[in-house]
LUMBASE-670962 format. One line per field, with one value per residue: residue number from 1; x negated, y, z of N, C-alpha, C in turn. Coordinates in pm, whole numbers, plus 32768, in hexadecimal, padded with zeros to 4 digits. Layout:
N
num: (NUM	...)
neast: (X	...)
nnorth: (Y	...)
nup: (Z	...)
caeast: (X	...)
canorth: (Y	...)
caup: (Z	...)
ceast: (X	...)
cnorth: (Y	...)
cup: (Z	...)
end
This chain:
240
num: (1	2	3	4	5	6	7	8	9	10	11	12	13	14	15	16	17	18	19	20	21	22	23	24	25	26	27	28	29	30	31	32	33	34	35	36	37	38	39	40	41	42	43	44	45	46	47	48	49	50	51	52	53	54	55	56	57	58	59	60	61	62	63	64	65	66	67	68	69	70	71	72	73	74	75	76	77	78	79	80	81	82	83	84	85	86	87	88	89	90	91	92	93	94	95	96	97	98	99	100	101	102	103	104	105	106	107	108	109	110	111	112	113	114	115	116	117	118	119	120	121	122	123	124	125	126	127	128	129	130	131	132	133	134	135	136	137	138	139	140	141	142	143	144	145	146	147	148	149	150	151	152	153	154	155	156	157	158	159	160	161	162	163	164	165	166	167	168	169	170	171	172	173	174	175	176	177	178	179	180	181	182	183	184	185	186	187	188	189	190	191	192	193	194	195	196	197	198	199	200	201	202	203	204	205	206	207	208	209	210	211	212	213	214	215	216	217	218	219	220	221	222	223	224	225	226	227	228	229	230	231	232	233	234	235	236	237	238	239	240)
neast: (8B66	8B63	8A87	89D9	8A0E	8974	8876	8726	85DF	84AA	835D	8209	80C5	7F88	7E68	7DF0	7EEC	7FA9	7ED8	7DF3	7D0F	7C5D	7C53	7BF9	7B1C	7A7E	7A57	79C2	78EA	7873	783F	77EA	76CE	76A5	7746	772B	76AD	7762	7853	780C	77F0	78F6	7984	7911	7974	78F5	7927	7A3D	7B58	7B7F	7A86	79E9	7A4B	79FD	78E8	78BA	792A	7893	77A9	77C6	774E	7715	7834	78C6	79F0	7A12	798F	7A36	7B1F	7ACA	7AA2	7BAB	7C1F	7BA7	7C0D	7D13	7E7B	7F7C	8018	812C	8189	81EC	82E0	835A	836E	8425	84FF	853F	8587	866A	8720	8732	8691	85B8	845B	8328	81D0	80EB	7FBB	7E7E	7DAA	7D0D	7D74	7CD2	7C80	7D6A	7E2F	7DB9	7DBD	7ED0	7F25	7E9D	7F2F	8026	80C8	80F0	81D1	8222	825B	816A	80AD	7F80	7E26	7D39	7C2D	7B61	7AA6	79C3	7903	7852	783D	78C9	79E8	7AC9	7C30	7D43	7E7C	7F58	7F24	7F49	7F4F	7FE2	7FDA	7F11	7EBA	7E14	7DB8	7D65	7E18	7F73	803C	812B	81B9	81E5	8293	836F	83B8	8417	84F8	864D	8768	881A	87A8	86FC	85AB	84B1	837B	8244	8113	7FB1	7EDE	7E0D	7E48	7F53	7FE0	8056	811F	81B7	821C	82E7	83A7	84CF	84DE	83E1	82DF	81CA	8069	7F1C	7E58	7F29	7FFF	7F98	7F8F	80A1	80FD	8074	80D8	81DB	828F	8399	8374	8340	8270	8199	8107	80F3	8198	8265	82C3	832E	83FF	84A5	84E0	8560	8640	86C4	86EE	8799	8874	88CE	8907	884D	87B7	878A	878F	8668	8649	856E	84D3	857E	8582	8474	8461	850D	847E	8397	83FF	8448	8350	82D1)
nnorth: (8390	8297	81F5	8240	81AA	80D0	8022	805D	7FF9	8086	8049	809E	809B	8126	8176	81E7	81EB	8299	8348	83DA	8357	822B	824B	81B6	8123	8201	826F	81AA	8196	8289	8293	819A	80D3	7FE8	7FC9	7FA6	7EA6	7E05	7E2D	7DC3	7CB3	7C7A	7CA6	7BE6	7B04	7A8F	7AD3	7B03	7BE8	7C2D	7BEB	7CA2	7D97	7D7D	7D8C	7E90	7F3B	7F07	7F6D	807F	81C6	82C0	838C	84C4	8573	8656	8616	854E	85E1	8693	85DB	8585	8668	8678	85BF	85AA	8575	84D7	85C1	85CC	853F	85B1	8613	8523	84B1	8566	8534	8426	844E	84F1	843D	838B	82AA	81D4	8207	816B	815A	8067	7FE7	7F52	7FCE	80B4	8152	821A	82C3	82E4	8366	8471	84C8	84C2	857F	8662	869D	86E1	8604	8567	84FC	8420	82CB	81CD	809C	7FFD	7F8A	7FA5	8035	7FC3	7FE6	7F07	7EA0	7F71	7F60	7F9C	7EFE	7E64	7E68	7D9E	7DBA	7D50	7C5C	7B0C	79A9	791F	7984	79B2	7A8D	7B9E	7C40	7CCD	7CF9	7CA1	7D1A	7CC0	7C50	7D34	7DC0	7D09	7CF8	7DF0	7E28	7E4E	7D68	7D27	7DF0	7E88	7E56	7F37	7F57	7FFD	801A	7FE3	7F2E	7E05	7DBB	7DE6	7D28	7C3D	7C9E	7D35	7C6E	7C0A	7CC6	7D76	7E4B	7ED7	7FBF	7FF9	8021	8015	7F02	7E77	7E9C	7E14	7D11	7CE0	7CE6	7C0C	7B39	7B48	7BE1	7CB2	7E12	7F73	803E	814A	8294	8375	83EF	848A	8401	8323	8391	83EA	82F4	826C	830E	82EB	81D5	81BB	825A	81D4	80E4	800E	7F82	7E59	7D26	7C61	7B28	7A6B	7AEB	7AE6	79D2	79AA	7A46	79BC	78CD	792F	7989	7894	7818	78BF)
nup: (7D12	7D7C	7D4F	7E13	7EEF	7EE9	7F8F	7FC9	8025	8036	7FE5	7FE5	7F60	7FCA	7F91	7E62	7DFC	7E88	7EC1	7DD6	7D95	7DFB	7F38	800E	7FAC	7F6F	806D	80F9	804D	8077	818D	81F0	821A	8199	80BF	7F9D	7F77	8003	7F7A	7E82	7EC3	7F0A	7E16	7D77	7DDF	7EB1	7FB3	8094	80A2	81AA	821B	8190	81F7	8303	82E2	8269	8326	840B	83A7	83AC	83C8	84CD	84EE	84F1	8563	84CE	83E0	837F	835A	8293	81C9	81A0	8132	803D	7F8F	7EC3	7ECF	7E07	7D36	7D36	7E0A	7EF8	7E9F	7E6A	7F6A	7FD9	7F31	7F72	807C	805F	7FF3	80BD	80BC	8151	8162	815D	8192	8130	8172	812E	8184	826D	839B	83F4	8327	829A	833C	8362	8253	8213	82D0	8278	819D	81F8	8235	8311	8384	82F6	8307	8341	830A	8357	835A	846A	8530	863C	8769	87EB	88EC	88B5	87A4	8668	85DC	84F1	850A	84D3	84D7	8455	83ED	836F	8378	82C4	81CA	80AB	8019	7F64	8043	8185	824E	824B	815C	80F9	81D7	8271	81CC	81BE	82CB	82FF	8271	8262	8261	812B	8094	7F8C	7F27	7EDE	7E43	7E29	7D86	7D37	7D30	7D79	7E81	7E8E	7E06	7E75	7F28	7E73	7DCD	7E63	7E5A	7DE9	7D37	7C80	7C66	7BAD	7B71	7AE0	7B57	7BCD	7B1A	7A3E	7AA6	7AD4	79CD	795E	79F7	79B3	7A4A	7A82	7A6D	7AA5	79F7	7A5F	7A77	7B1C	7C4A	7BEF	7B11	7B95	7C2F	7B60	7AE1	7BB2	7BE0	7AEC	7AF2	7BCF	7B85	7AA2	7B0B	7B0C	7BC0	7C74	7D38	7D09	7C87	7C9E	7D5E	7E39	7E6D	7EB0	7F96	8040	805B	80D7	81CD	8238	8259	8310)
caeast: (8B22	8B69	8A02	898C	8A26	890B	8810	869E	856E	843C	82D8	81A9	8037	7F49	7DEE	7DFD	7F78	7FC7	7E60	7DD2	7CA0	7C5D	7C10	7BB4	7A98	7A33	7A34	7953	7876	7834	7819	77B4	7648	769F	77B8	770D	7696	77DD	78B2	77DD	7812	7988	79B1	78DE	79B8	789F	795E	7ACC	7B74	7B69	79F4	79BA	7A6A	79A5	7863	78B0	7948	781A	7740	77E4	76F7	7765	788A	790C	7A77	7A03	796B	7AAF	7B79	7A94	7ABF	7C3A	7C3E	7B67	7C4E	7DA0	7EE4	7FCC	8058	81BE	81AE	8241	8367	8390	8395	84A0	8568	8565	85CB	86EE	8775	872C	8648	853E	83DD	82BD	814E	80AB	7F31	7E17	7D3E	7CFB	7DB6	7C6F	7C81	7DF3	7E70	7D8B	7DE9	7F5D	7F31	7E6D	7F95	80A5	8115	80DE	824E	823B	8232	8109	806C	7EF8	7DC2	7CFF	7BA9	7B58	7A1F	79B3	7879	7801	7834	7949	7A15	7B4F	7CA2	7DA7	7EF4	7FC2	7EEE	7F94	7F0F	803C	7FCA	7E84	7EAF	7D99	7DCA	7D3E	7E9B	7FD6	80A2	81AA	8200	8212	8309	83E0	83DF	844E	8566	86CC	87B3	8869	8760	869C	8522	8466	82EC	81F5	8086	7F54	7E66	7E0F	7E87	7FE3	801E	80AB	8195	8209	8260	835B	83FE	8535	84C1	8351	829E	813F	8002	7E9C	7E4F	7FAC	804C	7F61	7FBB	8130	810D	8042	8133	8262	82E1	83D1	8340	8340	81EC	819D	8087	80FD	8218	82C9	82FD	837E	847B	84F8	850F	85BE	86BE	8703	871A	880B	88E5	88FF	891F	87F5	876F	87D0	872D	861B	865C	84F1	84AA	85D5	8552	83F3	847A	8546	840F	8340	8442	8443	82C7	82B3)
canorth: (8382	820C	81B9	8263	8148	806B	8035	803D	800E	80A4	8031	80DA	8092	81A8	8191	81DF	81FA	831E	8396	83D0	82F7	81CC	8292	8154	8110	827E	827F	8151	81B9	82FF	8289	8117	80BC	7F66	7FC4	7F70	7E15	7DC3	7E31	7D64	7C2C	7C6D	7C9E	7B6A	7A95	7A53	7AF1	7B24	7C74	7C3F	7BED	7D23	7E01	7D6D	7DBC	7F21	7F82	7EFC	7FBD	810E	821F	8317	83E8	8524	8594	86BC	85D0	850A	8649	86C0	856F	8587	86DD	866D	855C	85D3	8512	84ED	8645	85BF	84E8	85FD	8614	849C	84A5	85B4	84EC	83B3	8483	8520	83C9	8336	822F	81D2	81FC	813A	8142	7FEA	7FF1	7EF9	8027	80CF	81C9	8281	8328	82F8	83CE	84F8	84ED	84E4	85FD	86D0	86B7	86F3	8589	8515	84BD	83A7	8253	817A	8028	7FEF	7F54	800A	8014	7FC3	7FD8	7E96	7E9B	7FD6	7F45	7FA6	7E8A	7E7B	7E29	7D7F	7D9D	7D11	7BE3	7A90	7935	78E1	79C5	79B6	7AF3	7BED	7CA3	7CA6	7CF4	7C74	7D7D	7C7A	7C43	7DBA	7DDB	7CB4	7D13	7E78	7E36	7E1B	7D10	7D67	7E65	7E6C	7E7E	7F7E	7F57	8054	8000	7FEA	7ED9	7D78	7DA7	7DFB	7CC2	7BE2	7CE7	7D5A	7BF8	7BF1	7D3B	7D76	7EB7	7EEE	8028	7FC9	8050	7FD6	7E71	7E3F	7E98	7DA6	7C94	7CCF	7CC6	7B83	7ADB	7B64	7C18	7D33	7E84	7FF4	807F	81D8	82D9	83CA	83E3	84CA	8393	82CD	83DA	83E6	826B	824A	8355	82A7	8151	81CA	8290	816E	806A	7FA6	7F3D	7DE8	7CC4	7C14	7A9E	7A2C	7B2B	7AB2	794C	79B7	7A79	794C	7872	7972	7986	780B	77FC	790D)
caup: (7D94	7DA8	7D4B	7E89	7F56	7EE0	7FF6	7FA0	807F	7FDB	801C	7F89	7F7A	7FE4	7F44	7DD1	7DD7	7EBC	7EA1	7D47	7D8B	7E6A	7FA5	8062	7F71	7F7D	80FA	811E	7FFB	80B2	8219	8218	81E2	8153	8062	7F18	7F7E	8032	7F0C	7E1C	7EF1	7F01	7D8B	7D3D	7E20	7F17	8037	8094	80C4	823A	8231	815A	8256	8377	82BC	8253	83A3	845F	836A	83AF	8414	8523	84A3	8546	8537	8465	8365	834F	832A	8213	816A	8183	80DF	7FB9	7F3A	7EB8	7EB9	7D8E	7D3C	7D41	7E79	7F54	7E64	7E7A	7FF7	7FE7	7EE8	7FC5	80F2	8036	7FDB	8135	809F	81A2	8119	81B4	8153	8158	8142	8162	81AC	82FB	83CE	8412	82BC	826A	838E	833E	81CC	821E	831B	8224	8138	823E	8223	8388	83AE	82A7	8350	82F9	8349	8322	83B5	84C2	8564	86CC	879B	8846	891E	8872	8714	8622	8590	84BA	854B	846D	8526	8407	83AE	8382	833D	8263	8147	8082	7FB2	7F62	80AE	820B	828E	81EA	8139	80E7	8255	8299	8179	81E5	8355	830A	8213	8297	8205	80C2	8065	7F22	7F46	7E76	7E61	7DD2	7D9F	7CC5	7D38	7D9E	7F04	7E80	7DB3	7EC3	7F57	7DFF	7D98	7EB8	7E50	7D81	7CD8	7C8A	7C18	7BAE	7B15	7AF8	7B60	7BEC	7A9E	79ED	7AE5	7ABA	793F	794A	7A3B	7981	7AB5	7A56	7AB7	7A62	79F7	7A80	7A84	7B93	7C8E	7B9A	7AC3	7BED	7C4D	7AE7	7ACC	7C1C	7BC5	7A7C	7B1E	7C28	7B3A	7A45	7B5A	7AD8	7C2B	7CB2	7D6C	7CA6	7CB3	7CC9	7DDA	7EA2	7E8D	7EF4	801C	808D	8079	813A	8250	8269	8283	838A)
ceast: (8B1D	8AE0	89B2	89A5	89BE	889E	8787	863F	84F1	83B6	8270	811A	7FFD	7ED5	7E04	7E8C	7FAB	7F50	7E3B	7D59	7CAD	7C0D	7BCB	7B28	7A42	7A03	79BC	78D8	782A	77FB	77DE	7730	763F	7709	7796	76FD	7716	7846	788B	77FF	78A8	79B4	797F	791E	7966	78CC	79F0	7ADD	7B58	7AD3	79B9	79D3	7A15	791A	785D	78D2	78D1	77AA	7759	777C	774E	77B2	78D1	7999	7A74	79E1	79E4	7B12	7B4C	7AB1	7B51	7C5F	7C06	7BB0	7CE4	7DFE	7F2B	801C	80EE	81E8	8207	82D0	83AA	83BE	8419	8516	859A	85B3	8659	8750	8779	86F1	85C7	84C3	836F	823F	8116	801E	7EDA	7D9A	7D44	7D38	7D53	7C60	7D0E	7E38	7E3E	7DB8	7E7D	7F70	7F07	7ED1	8021	8102	8110	815D	826B	8206	81CD	80DA	7FE4	7EA2	7D8C	7C72	7BAD	7AC7	7A1A	791F	781D	77F5	78BF	7969	7AA2	7BB9	7D0F	7E2B	7F60	7F94	7F47	7F4D	7F64	802D	7F36	7E70	7E2E	7DA6	7D88	7DBB	7F02	8041	812B	81FA	8232	8292	8381	8412	8420	84BB	85E6	870E	8801	882C	86FF	8614	84E3	83D3	82A1	8162	8033	7EE8	7E7D	7E58	7F1E	802B	807D	812B	81F1	8257	82DC	83C1	8461	8515	842F	8328	8208	80E8	7F83	7EA3	7ED5	8003	801C	7F8F	804E	8148	80E4	80A2	81C5	82C1	8317	839D	834C	82B3	81FC	810F	8084	8185	8287	8311	8359	8402	84DA	8533	8574	8644	870B	873C	8794	8887	8922	8915	88CE	87B9	87C5	8767	86EA	8616	85DC	84BE	84FD	85A7	84CE	8406	84B3	84D8	83B3	837D	843B	83B9	82A7	8305)
cnorth: (82F1	81CB	81D4	8202	80DA	8089	8006	8053	8018	8097	805B	80C6	811E	81C5	817E	81E9	8281	837A	837D	8379	8295	820A	8233	813A	818C	8292	8229	816A	822D	82E5	8202	80FC	803C	7F5A	7F7E	7ED9	7DCB	7DBF	7DCE	7CD5	7C13	7C55	7C1F	7AEF	7A52	7A74	7B14	7BB8	7C8D	7C43	7C72	7D92	7DF6	7DA7	7E54	7F70	7F7C	7F55	8052	815A	827B	837F	8444	853D	85FD	867C	858A	8570	867F	8658	8575	85F8	86D1	860F	8577	855B	8533	856F	863E	8568	8531	8604	858C	8484	84EE	856D	8474	83E1	84AF	84AE	8368	82AD	8230	81B8	81D7	8125	80BF	7FE9	7F85	7F49	8042	8154	823C	82E7	8342	8369	8459	8524	8511	856A	8675	86F8	86C6	867B	8530	84CC	843B	832E	8205	8105	8019	7FA0	7FC7	7FDD	801B	7FB0	7F68	7E8D	7EF9	7FC4	7F4F	7F24	7EA5	7E2F	7E17	7D59	7D53	7C91	7B6B	7A1E	78F5	791C	79D0	7A1D	7B43	7C61	7C6F	7C9B	7CD7	7CDE	7D3C	7C75	7CCA	7DDC	7D8C	7CD4	7D9C	7E93	7DFB	7DBD	7D63	7DEA	7E3D	7EA3	7EBE	7F7D	7FA9	803B	7FFD	7F7E	7E4A	7D60	7DB7	7D85	7C67	7C28	7D08	7CE3	7BD5	7C62	7D2E	7DD9	7EDD	7F60	800D	8013	8002	7F3E	7E32	7E36	7E27	7D1F	7C79	7CA8	7C36	7B1C	7AED	7B8D	7C9F	7DA6	7F02	802E	8113	8211	832E	83B4	8431	8460	833E	8310	83D2	835B	8241	828F	8310	8220	8157	81F9	8226	80E7	7FF3	7F4E	7ED0	7D86	7C78	7B84	7A5E	7A68	7AF9	7A27	7951	79EA	7A0B	78EB	78AD	7971	78FA	77E8	7841	78DC)
cup: (7DC2	7DAB	7DC8	7EFC	7F55	7F46	7FC3	8014	8028	8022	7FB5	7FB9	7F8D	7F85	7EAF	7DA0	7E06	7EA5	7E10	7D2D	7DFF	7EDD	8006	802F	7F84	800D	811E	80C9	8039	813D	8244	81D0	8191	80E7	7FDF	7F1A	7FA5	7FC4	7E9E	7E43	7EE8	7E72	7D45	7D7B	7E8D	7FA6	8029	80B3	8158	825A	8202	81BE	82D5	8358	82B5	82D0	8402	842A	836C	8401	846A	84D1	8506	850F	84C8	83DF	8329	8317	82A3	81A6	8140	8125	8052	7F5A	7F34	7EAC	7E36	7D9D	7D54	7DB7	7EDD	7F21	7E75	7F0A	8010	7FA6	7F3B	803F	80D0	8022	8050	8116	80F2	814D	817B	8162	8189	811C	817E	8181	8241	8325	83E2	83A2	8287	82B9	836B	82B4	81CE	8264	82C6	81BA	8174	822E	829E	83B3	8363	82F3	82FE	834F	8307	8383	840C	84EB	85FB	86F6	8802	886B	88CF	87DB	86D6	85D9	855D	8508	84E1	84B1	84DA	83C0	83CD	833C	82CF	81D7	8127	8013	7FC3	7FC4	812D	8262	8222	81D1	8129	8168	8287	824E	81AB	8271	8366	82A3	824D	8233	819E	8092	7FF8	7F48	7ECB	7E9F	7DF8	7DEE	7D21	7CC5	7D62	7E22	7EFF	7E3F	7DFF	7EEE	7EE3	7DC9	7DE8	7EAF	7DDC	7D11	7CEB	7C2F	7C20	7B4B	7B32	7AFA	7B80	7B6F	7A43	7A22	7AC6	7A28	7924	7982	7A10	79F0	7A86	7AAD	7A63	7A67	7A1B	7A83	7B02	7BD3	7C47	7B47	7B1A	7C10	7BD6	7AD2	7B36	7C07	7B56	7AA5	7B77	7BDC	7ADE	7A87	7B26	7B46	7C6B	7CE6	7CFA	7CD7	7CE7	7D4B	7E4F	7ECE	7EDA	7F83	8076	80B7	80E3	81C4	828C	829E	8306	8400)
end
């Protein structure tokens, strides 16, 4: 039982990690009239993530709550995520979702899967003078990662001292936050980034893999602070 004294704070991406597809892309592809052109500009480097979100949010056609609910029911989450939430709860490891997506579709998807109790941070939409615009409550000028809001700062601001940081993700918006974590579970673009940068990580396909890897890591006492992540966190605290 000694391994259970280890304190972990777990942070997890939403789109493409908890959900089986990038639900942010799916949401704007379905409801924004400018998605294709805006996405093309983003991927070609002609616009920033923040500019992209301003474009696609302004381009949203009228959406009813029924339409959002239907959307939430059409996109499943990882079949083992509920087991992972239960596992974290049993070990008293706080689990926080960090997303560069929007609460307007995240909340309905979590609710549709009986996951409303899971804490999350995300962007949001607000109406200003009759026009929708994005709100980035976690943005910071000290970070230039591929995000509109900074996942790194959410992670650092919600991790108690003497706690190991676990990060789970799949994409470009996860790279900065993951680089500041001690234990990384990665797939997709994040796994490729970690491999290229020689950042130690655990590849995974589903949360079943993560549960298995975490149990093994705890039982064999494999988890410890990652030196480069500790240095990066120190630097980030100094900048902020």
